[in-house]
C-alpha positions in Angstrom: 142.1 73.2 82.0 142.3 76.7 83.3 138.5 76.9 83.7 137.1 80.0 85.3 134.2 79.9 87.8 131.0 80.7 85.9 128.3 82.7 87.7 124.8 83.5 86.5 123.4 85.3 89.6 120.7 87.8 90.1 121.7 90.5 92.6 120.8 89.5 96.2 121.1 86.3 98.2 122.7 83.4 96.4 120.7 80.2 96.2 120.6 77.0 94.1 117.6 78.3 92.2 118.8 81.9 91.8 122.4 81.2 90.8 124.2 78.7 88.8 127.9 78.0 89.3 130.2 75.5 87.6 133.7 74.4 88.1 135.0 73.8 84.6 135.9 70.2 84.3 133.5 69.4 87.1 130.2 69.2 85.2 127.3 67.2 86.6 128.5 63.6 87.2 128.2 61.2 84.4 125.7 58.3 84.4 127.0 55.0 85.7 128.4 52.2 83.5 125.3 49.9 83.5 123.1 49.5 80.5 119.7 50.3 82.1 117.9 53.6 81.7 119.2 56.4 83.9 117.6 59.6 85.0 116.8 62.2 82.5 115.8 65.8 83.1 116.3 68.3 85.9 118.5 66.7 88.6 122.0 68.1 88.4 123.6 64.8 89.5 123.1 62.0 87.0 122.1 58.5 88.0 123.6 55.0 87.6 122.3 52.5 85.0 120.5 49.2 85.4 122.7 46.1 85.6 125.3 46.7 88.2 124.1 50.3 88.9 121.6 52.3 90.9 118.9 54.2 88.9 119.4 57.9 88.5 118.0 60.6 90.7 114.6 61.6 89.5 114.3 65.3 88.5 111.8 67.6 86.9 111.1 66.2 83.4 112.6 62.8 84.1 112.4 59.7 86.4 114.8 57.5 88.2 116.2 54.5 86.3 115.7 50.9 87.3 117.5 49.9 90.5 120.1 47.2 90.2 122.4 45.5 92.7 125.3 48.0 93.3 128.8 46.9 94.0 129.9 47.1 97.7 133.5 48.3 97.2 135.5 50.6 95.0 138.3 49.6 92.7 141.9 50.5 93.4 142.5 54.3 93.3 138.9 55.1 94.3 137.2 55.7 97.7 133.6 55.2 98.8 131.8 58.3 100.0 128.2 59.3 100.8 126.4 60.5 97.7 126.4 64.2 97.3 122.9 65.8 97.8 121.1 67.0 94.7 122.7 70.2 93.4 126.1 69.6 94.9 129.2 68.7 92.9 132.3 66.8 94.0 135.7 68.5 94.5 139.2 68.3 95.9 140.6 71.1 98.0 144.1 72.2 98.8 144.7 75.1 101.2 147.8 77.2 101.9 149.0 80.6 103.1 147.9 83.5 100.9 150.7 85.1 98.9 149.9 88.1 96.7 150.1 87.4 92.9 150.8 83.7 93.5 149.7 81.5 90.6 147.3 78.7 91.0 148.3 75.9 93.3 149.2 72.2 92.8 148.0 70.4 89.7 144.7 68.6 90.2 144.5 64.9 90.6 143.2 64.6 87.0 146.1 66.7 85.7 144.2 69.9 85.2 144.9 73.3 86.7 142.9 74.1 89.9 140.6 77.0 90.1 141.9 79.7 92.4 139.9 80.7 95.4 140.7 82.4 98.8 139.5 81.9 102.3 139.7 83.6 105.7 139.4 87.3 104.7 141.6 89.6 106.7 138.7 91.2 108.6 139.3 94.4 110.4 142.5 96.2 109.6 144.7 98.6 111.5 145.3 102.4 111.1 148.3 104.6 111.1 149.1 106.3 114.4 147.5 109.6 115.2 149.7 112.6 116.1 149.1 116.2 117.2 150.8 119.4 116.0 152.0 122.2 118.2 149.5 123.9 120.4 148.2 127.3 119.1 145.7 129.8 120.3 146.1 129.2 124.1 146.2 131.9 126.7 147.0 131.9 130.5 147.8 134.1 133.4 150.2 133.6 136.3 150.8 135.7 139.4 154.0 137.0 140.9 153.9 136.4 144.7 156.4 137.9 147.1 156.8 137.4 150.9 158.9 138.7 153.7 159.8 135.2 154.8 161.9 132.5 153.2 159.0 130.1 152.8 156.7 132.5 150.8 153.9 131.3 153.1 152.2 134.7 153.4 152.5 136.4 150.0 151.6 139.8 148.4 150.6 139.9 144.8 153.3 141.8 142.8 151.9 140.8 139.4 152.5 143.2 136.5 150.1 143.2 133.5 152.5 144.9 131.1 156.2 145.2 130.5 158.4 148.1 131.3 160.2 149.2 134.4 158.1 149.8 137.5 160.1 151.7 140.1 159.6 150.9 143.8 160.8 152.8 146.9 162.4 151.3 150.0 164.6 148.3 150.6 162.3 145.4 151.5 163.3 141.9 152.3 161.6 139.8 149.5 161.3 136.2 148.6 159.3 135.7 145.4 157.9 133.0 143.2 155.4 132.5 140.3 152.0 131.3 141.4 149.9 128.5 140.0 149.1 128.9 136.3 145.5 129.8 135.3 144.6 128.6 131.8 142.1 131.2 130.3 142.0 129.7 126.8 142.9 126.0 126.4 144.3 126.3 122.9 144.2 123.5 120.3 146.5 121.2 118.3 146.0 120.1 114.7 145.4 116.4 114.4 147.2 114.4 111.8 145.4 112.6 108.9 144.9 108.8 109.3 144.6 106.0 106.8 144.2 102.2 106.9 147.4 100.3 106.8 147.3 98.1 103.7 147.9 94.4 104.1 147.0 91.1 102.5 143.2 90.8 102.0 143.2 87.1 102.7 144.9 84.7 105.1 144.7 81.6 103.0 144.6 80.4 99.4 142.2 77.7 98.4 142.7 75.6 95.2 139.6 73.7 94.1 139.5 70.8 91.6 136.4 69.2 90.3 135.8 65.4 90.8 133.5 62.9 89.2 132.1 59.7 90.6 132.8 56.4 88.8 130.4 53.7 90.1 128.1 53.2 93.1 129.4 51.5 96.2 126.1 51.2 98.0 122.5 52.5 97.9 123.6 56.1 98.9 127.3 56.0 98.2 129.6 56.6 95.2 133.1 55.8 94.3 135.3 58.9 93.9 138.9 59.0 92.8 141.5 59.2 95.5 143.2 62.6 95.8 146.9 63.0 95.2 149.5 65.2 96.9 148.0 68.0 98.9 144.5 66.9 97.7 144.8 63.5 99.3 143.7 64.4 102.8 140.1 65.0 102.2 137.3 64.8 99.6 134.7 67.5 99.3 131.4 68.6 97.8 130.6 72.2 96.7 127.6 74.5 96.1 127.6 78.2 95.3 126.7 80.8 97.9 126.6 80.6 101.7 125.4 77.1 102.5 125.1 74.8 105.4 127.0 71.5 105.1 125.2 68.1 105.0 125.9 66.0 108.1 128.0 63.5 106.0 130.3 66.4 105.0 130.9 68.3 108.2 134.0 70.3 107.5 132.7 73.6 106.2 135.1 75.8 104.2 133.6 78.9 102.6 135.8 80.2 99.8 135.7 83.3 97.5 137.1 84.7 94.3 136.8 88.4 95.3 136.5 90.5 98.4 134.7 93.6 99.6 136.8 96.2 101.4 134.9 98.6 103.7 137.9 99.5 105.9 138.4 103.1 107.0 139.6 104.9 110.1 137.9 107.2 112.5 139.3 110.7 112.3 142.2 111.6 114.6 141.5 114.0 117.5 143.6 116.0 119.9 142.8 116.9 123.5 144.8 119.3 125.6 147.3 117.5 127.9 149.2 118.9 130.9 149.5 122.7 130.6 151.9 125.2 132.2 152.1 128.9 132.1 155.5 130.5 131.8 156.5 134.1 132.6 159.7 136.0 133.5 160.4 138.9 135.8 163.6 140.9 136.6 164.3 142.6 139.9 166.6 145.6 139.7 168.7 147.4 142.4 167.4 150.8 141.3 164.0 152.4 140.5 165.0 153.0 136.8 166.0 149.4 136.1 169.6 150.2 135.1 171.8 148.5 137.8 172.1 144.9 138.9 169.2 142.6 138.1 168.0 139.1 139.0 165.7 137.0 136.9 162.8 134.9 138.3 160.7 132.5 136.2 159.9 129.6 138.5 157.5 128.6 141.3 160.4 128.1 143.7 160.5 130.6 146.6 163.6 132.7 145.6 165.4 135.4 147.7 165.7 138.6 145.7 166.7 140.8 148.6 170.4 140.7 147.9 169.8 142.3 144.4 167.2 144.9 145.2 169.2 146.1 148.3 172.7 146.0 146.9 173.2 149.8 146.8 170.3 152.0 146.0 167.5 152.7 148.6 165.0 151.9 145.9 164.4 149.0 143.5 162.7 148.2 140.2 160.5 145.4 138.9 160.0 144.5 135.2 158.0 141.8 133.5 160.3 140.7 130.7 158.2 137.8 129.3 154.4 137.8 129.3 152.5 134.6 130.4 152.7 132.0 127.7 150.7 128.7 127.7 153.0 125.7 127.0 152.2 122.0 126.8 150.9 119.6 124.2 147.9 117.6 123.2 147.0 113.9 123.7 146.1 112.2 120.4 143.0 110.1 120.1 140.7 108.6 117.4 142.1 106.8 114.4 140.4 103.5 115.4 139.7 101.0 112.6 136.3 101.0 111.0 134.8 98.4 108.6 136.6 95.3 107.5 137.5 93.0 104.5 135.0 90.3 103.8 134.5 87.8 101.1 132.3 89.0 98.2 129.1 86.9 98.6 128.5 87.1 94.8 131.7 85.0 94.3 131.1 82.6 97.3 131.5 78.9 97.1 130.7 76.6 100.1 133.0 73.6 100.2 132.1 70.8 102.6 134.7 68.1 103.2 135.3 64.9 105.0 138.5 63.0 105.7 139.6 60.7 102.9 139.7 57.0 103.5 
């Protein structure tokens, strides 16, 4: 039986009264094999007959059948378990690792096909890494400092605010360097787009098979068929929605047929990182900037005296590259938001105990 899970739910919280769910092939348990009158009416679990059986559970519109002396043991191939509470059905459960597009799992103990559920939703996802584009729009200034000594300890500002040759008289002894950069406009970088990294929505597959009791094995117990294969380790009961498990069935396993995906990613951002301001000057041996030159573009104290005093009793200074802000941005943001959860409208609470 391929049987789909049937739901008749009003929107909102699931409850036994507000939602009906049925595992095909797992209808309400049949009445017992005795000949006495069983329960009739509203209780979802039927009762057991008179001679050799316990009377049925009383429900709205019916009454419990006459109590008889129940058997104390189950026949071969069956196990004695606590009777499921009113409204709960019996089931076998097989769990495995989720594989996308995988067909239903192992055949049920009664030979039917299991109904396919899923458990352990993936939760919060991950996002693609944020990156930053090239910096644009930044501006800076940097001074040209020159000194008469080789350490540039006491300097004079020789900064030029424009290009072109600036003739100077004399033959000074000069050691020059670029000063510390001054960022006047930080600039910005374009952040990349970001998206959730798609992955499996579930961690586990859960195959559910209905089960039916055969006879009673005590005042509050019933004989259930033994599971086979991967269904042999436990026996379970089920009820739609998010439920607490009865104490006799302590292993709670919520399963779902669908999921809700609210995953997204916070936008990427870019913050300015370490910045530098580059510039370049040329020192010439003459005041018209025609003969012998030496470039300077670093913060190291550099002797330019040999160039500017090579022949002419004058020298020239030219700013050949204006101050330029260089550096990059540090990416941020892109953190995961939201998560994958089981759709509560397709939830089934399965409560299990170890098989005997």
